[in-house]
C-alpha positions as CSV (number, residue, x, y, z in Angstrom):
1,M,-17.3,-2.2,-25.1
2,P,-13.8,-0.8,-25.7
3,V,-12.4,0.8,-22.5
4,S,-11.9,4.1,-24.3
5,A,-15.3,4.2,-26.0
6,A,-16.7,7.7,-26.4
7,S,-20.2,8.7,-25.3
8,A,-22.4,10.0,-28.2
9,D,-23.4,12.9,-26.0
10,P,-20.4,13.8,-23.8
11,S,-21.4,15.3,-20.5
12,P,-18.6,15.2,-18.0
13,V,-19.7,15.7,-14.4
14,W,-18.5,19.0,-13.0
15,F,-18.1,19.8,-9.3
16,A,-18.5,23.1,-7.5
17,A,-15.7,25.5,-6.9
18,G,-13.5,24.6,-3.9
19,Y,-13.9,20.8,-4.5
20,P,-12.2,18.8,-1.8
21,L,-9.3,16.6,-2.9
22,R,-8.8,14.7,0.4
23,A,-10.3,11.5,-1.0
24,H,-8.3,11.9,-4.2
25,N,-4.8,11.7,-2.8
26,T,-3.5,8.8,-0.7
27,F,-1.7,11.0,1.7
28,G,-5.1,12.4,2.6
29,F,-4.1,16.1,2.4
30,D,-7.0,18.5,3.0
31,V,-6.6,20.7,-0.1
32,R,-9.1,21.9,-2.6
33,A,-9.4,22.5,-6.4
34,R,-10.8,25.6,-8.0
35,L,-12.7,23.3,-10.4
36,A,-12.9,19.5,-10.8
37,C,-14.4,17.3,-13.5
38,R,-15.0,13.6,-13.5
39,I,-13.8,11.9,-16.7
40,E,-15.5,8.6,-17.6
41,N,-14.5,8.3,-21.3
42,E,-12.5,10.1,-23.9
43,A,-15.4,12.2,-25.1
44,D,-15.8,13.6,-21.5
45,L,-12.1,14.5,-21.5
46,V,-12.3,16.4,-24.8
47,A,-15.5,18.2,-23.8
48,A,-14.0,19.2,-20.5
49,L,-10.9,20.6,-22.2
50,R,-13.0,22.7,-24.6
51,D,-15.5,23.9,-21.9
52,P,-15.3,27.7,-21.4
53,R,-14.8,27.1,-17.6
54,A,-11.5,25.4,-18.3
55,Q,-10.0,28.0,-20.6
56,G,-6.8,29.6,-19.3
57,L,-6.7,27.3,-16.3
58,R,-3.8,25.0,-15.2
59,T,-4.7,21.3,-15.4
60,L,-4.0,18.5,-12.9
61,V,-4.8,14.9,-13.7
62,L,-5.6,12.7,-10.7
63,G,-6.4,9.0,-10.7
64,G,-5.9,7.4,-7.3
65,G,-3.5,10.2,-6.3
66,S,-0.9,7.7,-5.1
67,N,2.1,9.5,-6.4
68,V,1.6,13.1,-5.6
69,V,2.3,15.5,-2.7
70,L,-0.2,18.3,-2.7
71,T,1.2,21.3,-0.8
72,R,-1.6,23.8,-1.4
73,D,-5.0,24.3,-2.9
74,F,-4.9,23.8,-6.7
75,D,-5.9,27.0,-8.5
76,G,-7.0,25.3,-11.7
77,L,-8.9,22.4,-13.2
78,V,-8.5,18.9,-11.7
79,L,-9.4,16.0,-14.1
80,L,-10.6,13.1,-12.0
81,V,-9.8,10.1,-14.2
82,A,-12.5,7.4,-13.9
83,L,-12.2,5.5,-17.3
84,A,-13.2,2.0,-16.5
85,G,-13.2,-1.3,-18.4
86,K,-10.9,-4.2,-19.2
87,R,-10.8,-6.7,-22.1
88,V,-8.6,-9.0,-24.1
89,T,-8.0,-7.2,-27.4
90,R,-6.2,-10.1,-29.1
91,E,-4.0,-13.1,-28.5
92,D,-1.4,-15.0,-30.4
93,D,0.7,-18.2,-29.7
94,D,2.9,-16.3,-27.3
95,A,0.8,-13.8,-25.4
96,W,-2.5,-12.2,-24.4
97,Y,-2.9,-8.5,-25.0
98,V,-5.1,-7.0,-22.3
99,E,-6.4,-3.4,-22.4
100,A,-7.5,-1.6,-19.2
101,G,-9.0,1.8,-18.6
102,A,-6.9,4.4,-16.9
103,G,-9.3,4.7,-14.0
104,E,-9.2,1.0,-13.1
105,N,-7.8,0.2,-9.6
106,W,-4.4,-1.3,-10.2
107,H,-4.5,-4.2,-7.7
108,D,-8.0,-5.2,-8.7
109,F,-6.8,-5.3,-12.3
110,V,-3.9,-7.5,-11.5
111,A,-6.2,-9.9,-9.6
112,W,-8.6,-9.9,-12.5
113,T,-5.9,-11.0,-15.0
114,L,-5.0,-14.0,-12.7
115,E,-8.7,-15.0,-12.3
116,A,-8.9,-14.9,-16.1
117,G,-6.0,-17.3,-16.3
118,M,-3.5,-14.7,-17.6
119,P,-0.5,-14.4,-15.3
120,G,2.4,-12.0,-15.6
121,L,1.6,-9.1,-13.3
122,E,1.5,-10.9,-10.0
123,N,4.7,-9.4,-8.6
124,L,3.0,-6.0,-8.9
125,A,0.1,-6.9,-6.6
126,L,-1.2,-4.4,-4.0
127,I,0.6,-1.4,-5.4
128,P,-1.7,1.6,-4.7
129,G,-3.1,3.7,-7.6
130,T,-4.7,3.2,-10.9
131,V,-3.8,1.7,-14.2
132,G,-3.3,5.1,-15.8
133,A,-0.6,6.0,-13.3
134,A,1.4,2.8,-13.8
135,P,3.3,3.8,-17.0
136,I,4.0,7.3,-15.7
137,Q,6.0,6.0,-12.8
138,N,6.9,2.7,-14.4
139,I,5.9,1.0,-11.2
140,G,7.9,-1.9,-10.1
141,A,8.3,-4.4,-7.2
142,Y,9.8,-7.7,-6.3
143,G,11.9,-8.1,-9.4
144,L,9.4,-6.8,-12.1
145,E,8.8,-3.4,-13.7
146,M,5.6,-2.5,-15.5
147,A,7.6,-1.7,-18.6
148,E,8.4,-5.4,-19.0
149,R,4.6,-6.0,-19.6
150,C,3.6,-2.8,-21.4
151,A,2.6,-3.2,-25.1
152,S,1.2,0.3,-25.6
153,V,-0.4,3.4,-24.0
154,R,-3.3,5.4,-25.3
155,A,-3.5,9.1,-24.4
156,I,-5.2,12.4,-25.3
157,E,-3.0,15.4,-26.0
158,L,-4.3,18.2,-23.7
159,E,-3.6,21.1,-26.1
160,S,-5.3,19.6,-29.2
161,G,-7.6,16.9,-27.7
162,T,-6.1,14.4,-30.2
163,P,-5.8,10.7,-29.3
164,C,-2.3,9.3,-29.5
165,E,-0.9,5.8,-29.3
166,F,2.5,5.1,-27.7
167,D,4.3,1.8,-28.0
168,A,6.6,0.7,-25.3
169,A,9.6,2.2,-26.9
170,D,7.8,5.6,-27.3
171,C,7.2,5.6,-23.5
172,R,11.0,5.7,-22.9
173,F,10.7,3.8,-19.6
174,G,13.5,4.1,-17.0
175,Y,13.8,3.2,-13.4
176,R,10.6,4.7,-11.9
177,D,10.6,7.0,-14.9
178,S,9.0,7.5,-18.3
179,F,8.3,10.0,-21.1
180,F,5.1,10.9,-19.4
181,K,6.9,11.9,-16.2
182,R,9.5,14.0,-18.1
183,E,9.0,15.5,-21.6
184,G,5.3,14.5,-21.7
185,R,4.4,15.8,-18.3
186,D,1.3,18.1,-18.4
187,R,0.9,17.4,-22.1
188,F,-1.1,14.1,-22.1
189,V,-3.8,12.3,-20.2
190,I,-3.5,8.5,-20.3
191,T,-6.8,6.9,-21.1
192,S,-5.9,3.2,-21.3
193,V,-3.0,0.8,-21.2
194,T,-2.5,-2.4,-23.1
195,F,-0.4,-5.1,-21.5
196,R,1.4,-8.1,-23.2
197,L,1.1,-11.1,-20.8
198,P,3.3,-14.0,-22.0
199,K,1.7,-17.5,-22.1
200,A,5.0,-19.2,-21.2
201,W,4.8,-18.2,-17.5
202,Q,7.8,-18.6,-15.2
203,P,7.9,-17.5,-11.6
204,N,9.8,-14.4,-10.7
205,A,10.6,-15.2,-7.1
206,G,14.2,-14.3,-6.6
207,Y,13.6,-11.2,-4.5
208,A,14.8,-12.0,-1.0
209,D,11.6,-11.0,0.9
210,L,9.4,-12.8,-1.6
211,A,11.6,-15.9,-1.7
212,R,11.5,-16.0,2.1
213,E,7.7,-15.7,2.2
214,L,7.3,-18.5,-0.3
215,A,9.7,-20.8,1.6
216,Q,7.7,-20.2,4.8
217,R,4.5,-21.2,2.9
218,G,6.3,-24.4,1.7
219,L,6.3,-23.2,-1.8
220,P,10.0,-22.4,-2.6
221,G,9.4,-23.0,-6.3
222,A,6.1,-21.1,-6.6
223,Q,4.0,-23.6,-8.5
224,C,1.6,-21.0,-10.0
225,A,1.2,-17.3,-10.4
226,R,-1.4,-17.2,-7.6
227,D,1.4,-18.4,-5.2
228,V,3.5,-15.4,-6.1
229,F,0.5,-13.0,-5.9
230,D,-0.5,-14.2,-2.4
231,A,3.1,-14.0,-1.2
232,V,3.5,-10.5,-2.5
233,V,0.3,-9.4,-0.8
234,A,1.5,-10.9,2.5
235,V,4.9,-9.3,2.3
236,R,3.5,-5.8,1.4
237,R,0.8,-6.0,4.1
238,A,3.4,-6.9,6.7
239,K,5.8,-4.1,5.8
240,L,3.7,-1.3,4.3
241,P,0.8,0.7,5.8
242,D,-2.6,0.7,4.1
243,P,-3.2,4.3,2.6
244,L,-6.9,4.0,3.7
245,V,-5.8,3.7,7.3
246,L,-2.6,5.7,7.4
247,G,-2.0,8.3,4.6
248,N,1.1,7.6,2.5
249,A,2.3,7.3,-1.1
250,G,4.2,4.0,-0.8
251,S,7.9,4.2,-1.3
252,F,8.9,7.9,-1.1
253,F,12.4,7.6,-2.4
254,K,14.0,5.8,-5.3
255,N,16.7,3.3,-4.7
256,P,19.8,5.3,-5.7
257,V,22.1,3.8,-8.4
258,I,25.8,4.8,-8.2
259,D,28.9,4.0,-10.3
260,A,31.2,1.2,-9.3
261,L,34.0,3.5,-8.2
262,Q,31.8,5.3,-5.8
263,F,30.5,2.0,-4.4
264,D,34.0,0.5,-4.0
265,S,34.9,3.6,-1.9
266,L,31.6,3.4,0.1
267,V,31.7,-0.3,0.9
268,V,35.1,0.2,2.6
269,R,33.5,2.5,5.1
270,E,30.1,0.7,5.2
271,P,30.8,-3.0,4.7
272,R,27.2,-4.0,5.6
273,I,25.6,-1.8,3.0
274,V,22.8,-3.4,1.1
275,S,23.4,-3.4,-2.6
276,Y,22.4,-4.9,-5.9
277,P,24.9,-5.1,-8.9
278,Q,23.3,-3.8,-12.2
279,A,23.9,-5.2,-15.7
280,D,25.6,-1.9,-16.7
281,G,28.3,-2.2,-14.0
282,R,26.6,0.3,-11.7
283,V,25.3,-0.7,-8.2
284,K,21.8,0.0,-6.8
285,L,21.6,0.7,-3.1
286,A,18.6,0.1,-0.8
287,A,17.3,3.5,0.1
288,G,15.4,2.2,3.1
289,W,18.6,0.8,4.6
290,L,20.4,4.1,4.1
291,I,17.6,5.9,5.8
292,D,17.3,3.4,8.6
293,Q,21.1,3.7,9.3
294,C,20.7,7.4,9.7
295,G,18.2,6.7,12.5
296,W,15.0,8.0,10.8
297,K,12.8,4.9,11.0
298,G,9.8,5.8,13.2
299,R,10.8,9.4,13.8
300,T,8.2,12.2,13.4
301,L,8.1,15.8,12.3
302,R,4.9,17.3,13.6
303,A,2.2,15.0,12.0
304,A,4.5,13.7,9.3
305,A,6.5,10.6,10.1
306,V,8.8,7.8,8.8
307,H,6.9,4.5,9.1
308,E,8.2,2.3,11.9
309,R,8.3,-0.9,9.7
310,Q,9.6,0.6,6.4
311,A,11.9,3.6,6.3
312,L,11.1,4.2,2.6
313,V,7.5,5.2,3.5
314,L,6.6,8.6,4.8
315,V,3.2,8.9,6.4
316,N,0.6,11.4,7.4
317,R,-0.4,10.6,11.0
318,G,-3.3,13.0,10.8
319,G,-3.3,16.6,10.0
320,A,0.0,16.8,8.2
321,T,0.4,19.0,5.2
322,G,2.3,18.4,2.0
323,N,4.9,20.8,3.2
324,D,5.4,18.9,6.4
325,I,6.1,15.7,4.3
326,L,8.6,17.6,2.1
327,E,10.3,19.1,5.1
328,L,10.7,15.7,6.6
329,A,12.0,14.3,3.3
330,Q,14.6,17.1,3.0
331,A,15.9,16.3,6.5
332,I,16.3,12.7,5.6
333,R,18.1,13.5,2.3
334,H,20.5,15.8,4.2
335,D,21.5,13.1,6.6
336,V,21.9,10.4,4.0
337,L,24.0,12.7,1.9
338,A,26.1,13.7,4.9
339,R,26.8,10.1,6.0
340,F,27.0,8.2,2.7
341,G,27.6,10.8,0.1
342,V,24.5,9.6,-1.8
343,E,21.7,11.8,-3.1
344,L,18.2,10.5,-2.6
345,E,15.5,11.3,-5.2
346,Q,11.8,11.3,-4.3
347,E,9.3,9.3,-6.3
348,P,6.1,11.4,-5.8
349,V,5.5,14.6,-7.7
350,S,5.2,17.7,-5.6
351,L,2.6,20.4,-6.4
């Protein structure tokens, strides 16, 4: 069955007023929604949008809630995206085209593609969240961005209930950015994503931590995609907390990209600065290193904290609010700007 197949008799599941969202955001913030509705197919979504209870209400779309900071109760309708399913839609001599429902767990989907003999997403293993969130944020890790594997995105326009297809160019992907995060924000609900997985597989193992892990395993050349997958999982588990154990949204800040002149001036003062030259002549800086140098790793602000193993990750140690996390983030930004003259930009959306 196609992942976006519509039910003949759409009947989305509605939840009572004051629905708790703690289980629907990876920070584990204890906030509530005025109304919530579980969306299992496109017909559910259209029916929910047309329901009299939804009229005049703000709308919030949540999948795994891995890229959001909820600072208060949401006085509107929360659409809990649970569209499931995955299938190969077609293949040619060069690639497989694989469609997945927006509600599919991202890591489980990556593992499924490998088990089915279709490599290409292994560097993105263990990223929290759902398939539908991946194009919004243009998730990336260890030398690969989701945009490099995206063939198309299917979405429903909220205002009209009309299905739309976006090819990769339409998505206007950027570094942790996309059309859906900017101009398309609050206008569309992604229902499925189709990926192009090339048959001519080559390992992408140049990222320092990943290369080190592979070397320690005696696999410096990464003989297969599963080698890369297992190494990525090991690296992430060693450095990053599990959201099910310690509330977090993964990397909280983007790695800043600055122009060459600013970098040349900065490196004179900070010769040990961690940097990555970009194809356009600019230079990407390691935000985690900047934060660590400002002494923030492991520090706390009430129940909010900077993780002791990875300064890019802000965590809820139990009872923190979204505002606690944002206050901590602001203090970090202030110190990084004061020392390095570099502005940090947060990845999660604040509501």
